[in-house]
N, C-alpha and C positions, 0 to 999 in steps of 0.2 A: 228667273224661273224659265225652264225649258219647255214645259208643257202646260196646257190649259188645265184648269180645275172645273170639276162640277160644282153646281150649287152646295152640294153636301161637303165640299172641300176635298174630295177624292180626286187624284189625278185621272184626267180623261184620256191620257197618254198621246194626245195630239199635239205636236210642237206648235208653238206660238208663231214661229217664222219658218218659212220654207228655205230662206237664205239668210246667213249672216256674213257680212262683209267687215273684215278688220283691216284697218290701218297697220302698218308695221312700226314706223319710226315714232319714237316716243308714245306707243300705245302697245303693242305686243312686246316690243323690245324698249328698254329704257334709254335708247340713244336716237340721235338723228345721224344717219349713215354719211351723209355727205360732210357734215361738220366733224364726225369722228375721223374720216379721212383727212380733212384739213389740218387736224392736229398732228399729222405725220409731216406736215410741211412747217415752213417758217411760222412763228407765231402771228406775224402780221396777216398771213394768208388764213390762219385759223380764226382770227378776230374778225377779218373781212367776212369769212364764210358765215360765221355765227350771226353777224350782224345782218347780212343779206337774208339769211333764212328767217330770223326774227321778223324783219320788215316785210317780207313776202307772206309769211304766216299771219301778220296782223292786217294784211290788206293794203299795205302802204305802197307796195310794188307788186306788179304781176309776176308770178312764178316764171314765166317765159322770159322776163327781163333779167332774172338772176341765175337761172339753171345753167345754161351754158357758159356763163361768166365764171360760176363756181368751179365747173368742170375743167375749162381751160386753164384756170389757176393751180388746181390740185393735181390734174393729169395723173389719175390712179393707174397703177400697174396691176397686172393679173395677180401677182402675189399679194398686193393690198387689198384687192377686192376679195381674195380668199380670206384675208385677216379680218376683213369687214364681216364676212359671213360668220366667222368665229365670235366677233364682238356681239353679233345680234344674238347668237346662241346663248353667250355669257351673260346677256343682259336681259334674257326672256323673263317676262313677269311671271311671278309665282301663280301657279294654278292655270296658266294659259293652255299648257298641254292637255291638262285634264278637261278643262272647259271645252276646248275644240274635240276632244274624243267624246265627250258626252254629246255635243252637238251632232256629230257625226252617228252616233249611237241612235240618236232620235231621228234620223233621217233627213237632217238639215244639211243644204249645201253649204260649205264654208269656202270663202274666197278671201285672198289676200290682194288688198288694193293699195298701191303705194307709189309715191313719187319718188321713191328710192330705186336702188339699182338692182335690177332683176337677177343678175348673177350672184350677187351677195345674199339675196333674199331667198332664193330657190333652196339652198341647204337649210334654212330654218324651216321652210314649208315642208321638207322631208321630214325633219324632226317632229314636226306638228301633225303628220299624216295629211297634209293638204297637197292634192295632186298639182303638178306643174302647169296644167292647163287651166287651173284656177288661181294662178298667181299672175296679177296684172301689175307690172312695174316698168321702169325705164331700162330699155335695152341700149347698150353701147356697142361700138365697134371699135376695133384696133386702129389707131392712127399710126400709118406706116412710117410716118416722118420720125416718131420718137418711141413707138411701140407702147404707147399708153392707151388707156381706154377713155378718151376724152371727147369723143364725137358721138352724137345721138345716131342711132341705127334707123334713118329715115324718120317718117312721121311718129312722133312719140306724144300722144295727147296727155300722158300723165306728167309731163314736164311743162304743162301750160296750167294757167289759173283755172280753168273749167274741166280740166282733164278727169277729175273723179267722176263728177255728175255725168259727164259725156260718156265715160267708160261704162258706168253701170246701166245707163240707157241702151248703149250699143249691145251690151252682153244679154239683155232681155232675160234676166235671171227670174227665177220662180218667186212669186209674191205670195205673202207679205215678206218685205226685206227689212233686216235690222243692220244699220251701220254703227260701227263701233271705231271711235277715234276721230 
């Protein structure tokens, strides 16, 4: 429900939340981006990446222990990051675009918050009508040695275990906030 209701059941027209924050991987899109990229490599790399992702999501290993390890094994190219952007769009959950449009129409701020790769998430944000400054994801830089995007661009809190709550806290988003994913 996007708006509050009066006691008589009529919509009062006031949104329940001032901000809604969506995760991207396995929430808005039906893929885990880093694992999707790993499938472009040797099956052993894909299997390792998926296992590391599962263990990190289950809390068995901190994200920071696996993030750069997966990147260094996968070493995505610019073309592969574009292909991942397309894969995000192709696996977008049914109704997501309509929901985000309705939230915008109700005056709700929508943010995308992800441990995924910003370069690949930005085109999805455009499709969903979410402004680039409201996309919070991991930025990479080109590794000059092999022209892959396998290096973090400085401090990347979303590549760490506490990255999402820390980022939401730092953003000082209008409250109340709903987090999805």
